[in-house]
SETORPA-735006 format. One line per field, with one value per residue: residue in three letters; y negated, x, z negated of N, C-alpha, C in turn. Coordinates in steps of 0.2 Angstrom, whole numbers. Example, Ala and Ser with C-alpha at 12.3 -4.5 7.8 and 13.67 -1.06 7.14 Angstrom:
BEGIN
resn <- (ala ser)
n_v <- (28 11)
n_u <- (66 64)
n_w <- (-39 -35)
ca_v <- (22 5)
ca_u <- (62 68)
ca_w <- (-39 -36)
c_v <- (16 0)
c_u <- (66 64)
c_w <- (-39 -39)
//
This chain:
BEGIN
resn <- (met asn asn pro gln ala lys trp leu val val glu thr arg his gly leu thr lys lys ala ala asp leu leu ser arg ser gly ile gln thr tyr leu pro leu thr arg tyr leu tyr glu val gly glu lys met lys ser val lys arg pro leu phe asp ser trp ile phe val gln ile ser asn glu ser glu lys asp glu val leu ala thr his gly val leu thr phe leu tyr trp arg asp gln his ala val ile ser glu glu glu ile gln met ile arg arg phe thr thr asp tyr thr ser val glu leu glu lys ser gly val gly ser ser asn pro lys tyr pro ser arg ala ser ile leu val glu glu asn gly glu ile asn val ala thr lys phe ile lys ala val leu pro ser leu gly tyr thr leu ala cys glu thr gly glu val asn leu gly val leu asn thr arg asn gln pro val thr arg)
n_v <- (-545 -562 -573 -588 -592 -581 -571 -559 -549 -540 -525 -516 -499 -485 -472 -459 -462 -470 -468 -465 -477 -486 -481 -483 -497 -501 -496 -504 -516 -523 -528 -518 -511 -497 -492 -477 -465 -452 -437 -425 -408 -392 -376 -361 -355 -364 -381 -393 -407 -421 -434 -448 -462 -476 -486 -483 -483 -495 -506 -515 -529 -540 -555 -568 -576 -580 -572 -560 -556 -552 -542 -533 -530 -524 -511 -494 -486 -497 -507 -520 -536 -539 -550 -565 -576 -581 -582 -575 -563 -566 -559 -560 -561 -557 -548 -538 -533 -529 -518 -510 -507 -500 -489 -483 -480 -473 -458 -453 -465 -475 -484 -497 -506 -524 -541 -553 -566 -577 -585 -579 -563 -552 -546 -530 -522 -512 -501 -496 -483 -480 -472 -467 -462 -457 -470 -476 -483 -475 -480 -476 -479 -475 -477 -488 -504 -515 -531 -535 -549 -555 -545 -539 -528 -516 -509 -493 -481 -466 -466 -456 -456 -457 -470 -472 -480 -486 -493 -500 -500 -508 -519 -517 -513 -497 -484 -471)
n_u <- (350 349 348 342 342 343 337 325 328 326 334 338 341 351 342 338 348 344 343 356 363 357 361 375 375 371 381 391 388 377 361 348 332 324 309 301 290 279 275 263 262 256 262 260 251 255 258 269 280 288 300 300 306 296 295 301 317 320 327 326 335 343 349 361 371 381 393 388 379 388 394 384 381 392 391 391 379 370 361 356 349 332 322 312 304 317 324 330 319 311 306 294 295 283 277 287 285 272 274 282 273 263 270 274 263 254 251 257 257 252 256 249 248 246 242 256 257 250 258 255 253 239 230 227 213 198 194 179 167 153 138 123 108 92 86 95 111 125 140 156 171 186 198 212 219 232 238 253 258 270 277 269 261 249 247 241 231 225 215 212 202 184 173 156 143 126 117 102 94 83 84 81 83 90 86 93)
n_w <- (-63 -67 -60 -54 -41 -34 -21 -15 -2 14 19 33 37 44 51 40 31 21 6 3 7 -2 -14 -12 -12 -24 -32 -29 -35 -31 -33 -31 -24 -20 -15 -20 -16 -22 -14 -13 -9 -3 -6 -2 -16 -24 -29 -23 -25 -18 -17 -7 3 2 12 27 31 25 12 -2 -7 -19 -17 -20 -15 0 1 -4 5 16 10 9 22 26 21 22 33 33 44 47 41 38 49 50 60 64 52 37 30 16 1 -11 -29 -35 -25 -25 -38 -37 -28 -36 -46 -40 -35 -46 -54 -46 -35 -19 -11 3 18 27 42 42 44 45 34 23 8 -4 -13 -11 -24 -31 -25 -25 -13 -5 -3 6 5 11 5 5 5 -4 -8 -12 -20 -20 -27 -24 -20 -19 -14 -10 -3 5 10 15 21 30 27 20 4 0 -9 -16 -31 -39 -48 -48 -47 -48 -41 -39 -26 -21 -6 -4 -12 -25 -42 -47 -57 -66)
ca_v <- (-552 -567 -579 -591 -594 -575 -569 -552 -548 -533 -522 -510 -494 -480 -466 -453 -464 -475 -466 -465 -484 -489 -479 -487 -504 -501 -494 -510 -521 -527 -526 -515 -508 -493 -489 -470 -462 -445 -434 -418 -403 -386 -371 -355 -357 -369 -388 -395 -414 -423 -441 -451 -469 -479 -490 -480 -486 -502 -506 -522 -531 -546 -558 -575 -580 -577 -566 -553 -554 -549 -535 -528 -528 -519 -505 -488 -485 -503 -510 -528 -539 -540 -557 -567 -583 -583 -583 -569 -562 -567 -556 -564 -557 -554 -543 -533 -530 -525 -512 -506 -505 -495 -483 -480 -478 -469 -453 -453 -472 -475 -490 -499 -512 -529 -547 -557 -572 -582 -583 -575 -557 -551 -542 -524 -521 -505 -500 -493 -478 -481 -466 -469 -456 -458 -477 -479 -482 -474 -483 -473 -482 -470 -480 -495 -507 -522 -533 -538 -553 -557 -539 -537 -521 -515 -503 -490 -475 -464 -467 -450 -457 -460 -474 -471 -485 -485 -499 -499 -504 -512 -524 -516 -509 -490 -481 -463)
ca_u <- (352 344 350 335 343 343 331 324 329 325 339 336 346 350 337 341 354 342 345 363 365 354 366 382 374 370 388 395 385 371 354 344 326 322 303 300 283 279 270 261 260 254 266 256 246 258 259 276 281 294 300 302 306 289 296 306 323 321 329 326 341 343 356 362 376 383 397 385 376 393 396 378 381 398 390 389 372 366 361 355 344 325 321 305 305 324 327 330 313 311 300 292 295 276 277 291 282 266 276 284 267 260 274 275 256 250 254 255 255 253 257 244 250 242 246 261 253 251 263 253 250 232 230 223 206 196 190 173 164 146 135 116 104 85 85 99 118 130 146 161 177 191 204 214 223 235 241 259 258 277 280 264 259 245 248 234 232 219 216 210 195 179 168 150 138 121 113 95 94 77 86 78 87 89 87 94)
ca_w <- (-61 -69 -56 -52 -34 -30 -17 -12 6 16 23 37 37 49 49 36 27 16 -1 2 7 -8 -19 -11 -13 -32 -35 -27 -40 -28 -36 -25 -25 -15 -18 -18 -18 -23 -10 -15 -3 -5 -3 -5 -21 -29 -27 -24 -24 -15 -17 -1 3 4 18 31 33 22 5 -5 -11 -22 -15 -23 -11 6 1 -6 12 20 7 11 29 27 18 26 33 33 50 48 37 42 50 51 63 64 45 33 27 9 -2 -17 -35 -36 -21 -28 -44 -35 -25 -42 -50 -36 -34 -53 -56 -41 -31 -12 -9 10 21 33 45 41 46 41 33 17 3 -10 -12 -13 -29 -30 -25 -24 -7 -7 2 6 7 11 4 2 4 -9 -6 -17 -19 -24 -27 -26 -17 -21 -9 -11 3 5 16 18 24 35 26 14 1 -1 -12 -20 -38 -43 -52 -44 -50 -43 -42 -34 -23 -18 0 -4 -17 -31 -46 -47 -63 -66)
c_v <- (-557 -573 -582 -592 -587 -574 -562 -553 -541 -531 -516 -506 -489 -475 -461 -456 -469 -474 -467 -473 -487 -487 -483 -494 -505 -500 -501 -516 -525 -524 -524 -512 -504 -489 -482 -469 -455 -442 -427 -414 -396 -381 -364 -357 -362 -376 -390 -403 -416 -431 -443 -458 -471 -482 -486 -484 -493 -501 -514 -524 -538 -550 -566 -579 -576 -572 -559 -551 -550 -542 -530 -526 -523 -512 -500 -487 -491 -506 -518 -530 -540 -548 -559 -575 -585 -584 -576 -568 -561 -564 -559 -558 -553 -548 -537 -529 -526 -518 -507 -503 -499 -488 -479 -477 -473 -464 -454 -460 -472 -483 -491 -505 -517 -535 -550 -563 -576 -580 -580 -568 -556 -545 -536 -525 -514 -505 -495 -488 -479 -475 -467 -462 -458 -465 -480 -478 -481 -476 -480 -476 -477 -472 -487 -497 -514 -524 -537 -543 -555 -551 -537 -530 -522 -509 -500 -483 -473 -464 -461 -450 -460 -464 -474 -476 -484 -492 -497 -503 -509 -518 -523 -512 -502 -488 -473 -461)
c_u <- (347 345 344 336 343 337 331 324 328 331 336 342 345 345 341 346 351 344 352 366 363 359 373 381 374 377 392 393 380 365 350 337 324 315 302 293 283 273 269 259 259 259 263 251 249 258 266 275 288 294 303 302 299 290 302 311 324 323 329 332 341 350 356 367 378 388 394 381 381 394 390 379 387 397 388 382 367 367 361 350 337 324 314 306 312 327 326 323 314 305 300 293 289 275 281 288 276 268 278 278 264 264 275 268 252 254 252 253 257 253 252 247 244 245 251 258 255 256 261 250 243 233 226 216 204 192 184 170 157 143 127 112 97 84 90 106 122 137 151 168 183 198 206 219 226 239 248 260 265 280 275 261 254 247 241 235 225 220 215 204 190 174 162 145 132 118 107 95 88 78 82 82 85 90 88 94)
c_w <- (-63 -65 -53 -44 -30 -27 -15 -5 7 21 27 38 43 46 45 31 21 9 -2 2 1 -14 -19 -13 -21 -35 -34 -31 -37 -31 -30 -28 -19 -18 -15 -20 -18 -18 -12 -9 -6 -2 -6 -9 -25 -25 -28 -23 -22 -15 -11 -1 6 11 22 33 30 14 4 -9 -13 -21 -18 -19 -5 6 -1 1 16 17 9 18 31 24 23 27 34 40 50 42 42 43 51 53 62 57 42 30 20 6 -9 -23 -36 -32 -23 -34 -42 -32 -31 -45 -46 -36 -41 -55 -52 -37 -24 -9 -1 12 26 35 44 44 42 40 27 12 -3 -9 -14 -18 -28 -30 -23 -17 -8 -1 1 9 6 10 1 1 -1 -6 -12 -15 -23 -22 -29 -23 -19 -16 -12 -5 1 11 19 22 30 34 20 11 -1 -4 -15 -27 -42 -47 -47 -48 -45 -46 -37 -32 -20 -11 1 -9 -23 -36 -47 -54 -63 -73)
//
């Protein structure tokens, strides 16, 4: 849908019917996005993975007119649109792309509640782990986070790579 007036809205679904509702909406011609994240778990000696919705009971739909809203609400499993200050919660294209990037590039993406606020998403930043040993602080960045202000959530995941830097607590460079 290349309609410049189309907006991404959030639809709340009945528990357990999120995937089915997203499929029904797609079949009816509504552009949908159901972010799935892959979770790894151990069964015996094997690692298994399962894809689950990132946002429990939420589907993103791109709507350009009122008749599409009615069609969405008439879909089996759909409860309502998500509202913010008595209006439909509109999600920016930047935030949708950020969610797509995280769920494509990383495994086991987690959600953390944050404040609903400014209109610009905060781009990914690496969270640091500080470990002090012998007057030195080792900084290991193994996690990455991105804030989604219109949703009030932060995406967080492990990158799988550890970048280690050393800071000297005495403000002197450390050589290794």
